[in-house]
C-alpha positions in Angstrom: -10.8 6.8 -0.2 -12.7 10.0 -0.3 -11.5 13.2 1.3 -14.3 12.8 3.8 -13.1 9.7 5.6 -9.5 10.0 6.8 -10.2 10.3 10.5 -10.8 6.7 11.5 -7.4 5.1 12.2 -8.1 1.7 10.7 -4.6 0.6 10.6 -4.4 1.0 14.4 -7.6 -1.0 14.6 -6.0 -3.8 12.7 -3.0 -3.8 15.0 -5.2 -3.5 18.1 -7.6 -6.3 17.5 -6.6 -9.1 19.9 -6.3 -12.6 18.7 -8.8 -15.1 20.0 -7.9 -18.6 21.2 -10.3 -20.2 18.8 -9.3 -18.2 15.7 -8.0 -19.9 12.6 -4.6 -19.0 11.0 -4.5 -16.0 8.7 -6.2 -16.8 5.3 -4.0 -14.4 3.3 -0.6 -15.2 1.9 1.7 -12.3 2.7 4.8 -13.7 1.0 6.4 -11.5 -1.6 6.8 -14.7 -3.7 3.1 -15.5 -3.7 1.7 -16.6 -7.1 0.6 -13.8 -9.4 -2.8 -13.7 -10.9 -1.9 -12.9 -14.5 -4.0 -11.6 -17.4 -3.4 -12.2 -21.1 -2.3 -9.4 -23.4 -5.4 -7.5 -24.6 -4.9 -6.3 -28.2 -7.9 -4.0 -28.1 -6.5 -2.2 -24.9 -3.0 -2.0 -26.4 -4.4 -0.5 -29.6 -6.0 2.3 -27.5 -2.7 3.5 -26.0 -2.2 6.9 -27.6 0.4 6.9 -30.4 3.8 7.9 -28.9 2.5 7.9 -25.4 5.3 8.6 -23.0 5.1 6.2 -20.0 6.9 7.3 -16.9 9.4 4.5 -17.7 9.5 3.0 -21.2 8.0 -0.5 -21.3 6.6 -0.2 -17.7 3.3 0.7 -16.2 4.2 2.8 -13.2 1.5 2.8 -10.5 1.4 4.7 -7.2 -0.1 2.9 -4.3 -0.4 4.7 -0.9 0.4 2.4 2.1 -2.2 4.3 4.1 -4.9 2.5 2.1 -4.4 -0.4 4.6 -4.8 -4.1 4.3 -6.1 -5.9 2.3 -5.8 -3.1 -0.3 -2.2 -2.3 0.3 0.3 -3.7 2.8 3.9 -4.8 3.0 4.8 -8.4 2.4 6.6 -10.5 4.9 9.9 -9.1 3.5 8.8 -5.6 4.8 9.5 -3.9 1.5 7.3 -5.4 -1.3 3.9 -3.9 -1.7 1.1 -6.5 -2.0 -2.7 -6.5 -1.7 -5.6 -6.1 -4.0 -4.4 -2.7 -5.4 -1.1 -4.2 -6.6 -2.9 -7.3 -8.0 -5.3 -5.2 -9.9 -2.5 -3.0 -11.2 -0.7 -6.2 -12.5 -3.8 -7.2 -14.4 -3.8 -3.9 -16.2 -0.1 -4.0 -16.9 -0.3 -7.6 -18.2 -3.2 -6.5 -20.5 -1.3 -3.6 -21.9 1.8 -5.8 -22.5 3.9 -3.8 -19.9 5.9 -4.6 -16.9 4.4 -3.5 -13.6 6.3 -1.0 -11.4 4.7 -0.2 -8.1 5.8 2.9 -6.3 4.9 3.3 -2.6 3.7 6.8 -2.0 1.8 8.8 0.5 -1.8 9.9 0.0 -0.7 13.5 -0.2 1.8 12.8 -2.9 -0.3 11.0 -5.6 -2.2 14.0 -7.1 1.0 15.9 -8.0 2.8 12.7 -9.0 0.2 11.6 -11.5 -0.3 15.2 -12.8 3.4 15.6 -13.5 3.8 12.2 -15.2 5.9 10.7 -12.4 3.3 7.9 -12.2 1.2 6.6 -15.1 -1.7 5.9 -12.8 -2.8 5.7 -9.2 -4.5 2.7 -7.6 -5.0 3.8 -4.0 -8.7 3.5 -3.1 -9.4 6.8 -4.8 -13.1 7.7 -4.9 -14.5 9.5 -7.9 -15.7 13.0 -7.0 -16.9 15.8 -9.2 -14.0 18.0 -8.1 -11.4 15.4 -8.9 -12.9 14.8 -12.3 -11.8 18.3 -13.2 -8.2 17.3 -12.7 -8.0 13.6 -13.4 -9.6 10.8 -15.6 -11.0 7.7 -14.0 -11.7 4.1 -14.8 -13.7 2.4 -12.1 -12.7 -1.0 -10.6 -14.5 -1.3 -7.3 -17.4 -0.1 -5.3 -16.8 2.1 -2.3 -18.4 0.0 0.4 -18.9 0.6 4.2 -19.5 -2.3 6.6 -21.3 -2.8 9.9 -19.4 -5.4 12.0 -20.4 -6.8 15.4 -18.7 -9.2 17.8 -18.8 -12.8 16.6 -21.3 -13.9 19.2 -23.7 -10.9 18.8 -27.4 -11.5 18.4 -27.5 -8.7 15.8 -27.9 -10.6 12.5 -28.5 -7.8 10.0 -28.0 -4.0 9.6 -29.3 -2.9 6.2 -31.3 0.2 6.8 -32.0 3.0 9.3 -34.4 1.1 11.5 -31.8 -1.6 12.1 -29.6 0.8 14.1 -32.3 2.3 16.3 -31.2 2.2 19.9 -27.7 0.9 19.1 -24.3 2.2 20.2 -22.0 2.3 17.1 -18.3 3.1 16.9 -17.8 5.5 14.0 -15.1 8.0 12.9 -15.7 11.7 13.3 -16.0 13.6 10.0 -16.3 10.5 7.9 -18.8 9.3 5.3 -19.9 6.6 7.7 -20.7 9.2 10.4 -22.8 11.1 8.0 -24.8 8.0 7.1 -25.2 7.0 10.8 -26.4 10.5 11.8 -28.8 10.7 8.9 -30.3 7.3 9.8 -30.6 8.2 13.5 -32.4 11.4 12.6 -34.8 9.4 10.3 -35.5 7.0 13.2 -36.3 9.8 15.6 -38.7 11.3 13.2 -40.3 7.9 12.8 -40.7 7.6 16.6 -37.8 5.1 17.0 -34.9 5.3 19.4 -31.9 7.4 18.2 -28.5 5.8 17.5 -25.6 6.7 19.8 -22.4 7.4 17.8 -19.3 6.4 19.8 -16.1 8.2 19.0 -13.1 6.3 20.3 -9.6 7.6 19.2 -7.9 4.7 20.9 -8.6 1.8 18.6 -7.7 -0.9 21.2 -10.4 0.6 23.3 -12.9 0.6 20.4 -12.3 -3.0 19.6 -12.5 -4.1 23.2 -15.8 -2.1 23.5 -17.3 -4.1 20.7 -16.1 -7.4 21.8 -17.2 -6.8 25.4 -20.6 -5.6 24.4 -20.2 -2.1 25.7 -21.0 -0.9 22.2 -23.0 -2.8 19.6 -21.1 -2.3 16.3 -18.3 -0.7 14.3 -19.2 1.1 11.1 -16.2 1.7 8.8 -14.8 1.0 5.4 -15.6 -2.7 4.6 -12.2 -3.7 3.2 -10.1 -3.5 6.4 -12.8 -4.8 8.7 -13.3 -7.8 6.4 -9.5 -8.4 6.5 -9.6 -8.2 10.3 -12.5 -10.5 10.6 -10.8 -13.1 8.3 -7.3 -12.9 9.8 -7.9 -12.2 13.5 -11.5 -13.2 14.1 -13.7 -11.8 16.9 -16.0 -9.7 14.6 -18.4 -10.5 11.8 -20.1 -8.5 9.0 -23.8 -7.9 9.3 -24.4 -5.2 6.8 -23.0 -3.3 3.8 -23.8 0.3 2.7 -22.4 2.1 -0.4 -19.9 4.7 0.8 -21.6 7.5 -1.0 -25.1 6.8 0.5 -27.6 7.9 -0.6 -25.6 8.3 -3.8 -23.3 5.7 -5.4 -19.5 6.0 -4.8 -17.0 4.4 -7.1 -13.3 3.6 -6.6 -11.3 4.1 -9.8 -7.9 4.0 -11.4 -6.7 7.6 -11.6 -4.8 9.0 -14.6 -3.7 12.5 -15.8 -6.5 14.5 -17.2 -6.7 14.3 -21.0 -3.6 12.2 -21.7 -5.7 9.5 -23.3 -4.5 6.5 -21.3 -7.8 6.0 -19.4 -9.5 4.4 -22.4 -6.9 1.6 -22.7 -7.1 1.0 -18.9 -10.8 0.8 -19.0 -10.7 -1.7 -21.9 -8.0 -3.7 -20.0 -10.2 -3.9 -16.9 -13.2 -4.9 -18.9 -11.1 -7.8 -20.4 -10.1 -9.0 -16.9 -13.7 -8.8 -15.7 -14.9 -10.9 -18.6 -11.9 -13.3 -18.3 -12.4 -13.9 -14.5 -9.0 -12.6 -13.4 -10.6 -9.6 -11.8 -12.9 -11.7 -9.7 -10.0 -13.9 -8.6 -8.2 -10.9 -7.3 -11.1 -9.7 -5.2 -11.8 -13.2 -3.9 -8.1 -13.6 -2.9 -8.4 -10.6 -0.7 -12.0 -11.1 0.6 -13.4 -8.1 -1.4 -16.1 -9.8 -3.5 -18.7 -7.4 -1.9 -16.9 -4.6 -3.7 -17.0 -6.2 -7.2 -18.3 -4.3 -10.2 -19.7 -5.9 -13.5 -18.3 -3.2 -15.8 -15.7 -0.5 -15.7 -16.8 3.0 -16.4 -14.9 6.1 -17.5 -15.5 9.2 -15.5 -18.9 8.2 -14.0 -20.9 10.7 -11.9 -18.8 11.6 -8.9 -19.7 12.5 -5.4 -20.4 16.2 -4.8 -17.7 18.0 -2.8 
């Protein structure tokens, strides 16, 4: 999650989306006892842990996950206390690879920077986008692409939204002050210069109204972070994905494990991630939570970040 896209209340959207009579049962297992996707110990990653490194708790990999990331990234299990989702599953892969026990700490988005800087957490997996400003304070190992999605009602005649001309003349629900708003406005401006119809951004604070507007045809699409809309489409139905755009458009935005700057742990985490990518466990986690569109082929340490 970048600092530029907090405004769209996606959790409310998930809660607001009405069930349809023809929908199928939820495809995701929300039980706290669901089977873990495990990774083998990775000797190369373990060897890269700095000698004498002081983990937050000895023998454990303590990871902060902010609940505001939303499903399927982070959500409470059916016991209303256990954190599950793709972030926790990815954290477990790293912990397994490092020969450590995973400890997940539920935190707020505002708390994680101080928590990881102070050593309260060994790492943060909370949909954190790499930016040039954050790279001055933290080290990063990438594990997903930052992806935005265009979604329309299931019966819509709109089959594809891939570029600016595809949104010409459309009404699109978008969050004010977000990355997706910047993309949409840039595309609309390009269309006007090309003699095409402008796009009408629709700002609806009430997410029930936003969802009903899409399903009723009063607006044409929703443009928002892909992960939650994918989750909604799978578990509740009524909308479908017709296009994906990198969240840093026209640049590339990466989601990364976040560690304290200069403490040396990032190299072992990156090696652990590379091992799970090669071993297939990483792909299994993304497939479990419907996030294959956000898959990466290699983990990078401190790649170019978005400008601030």
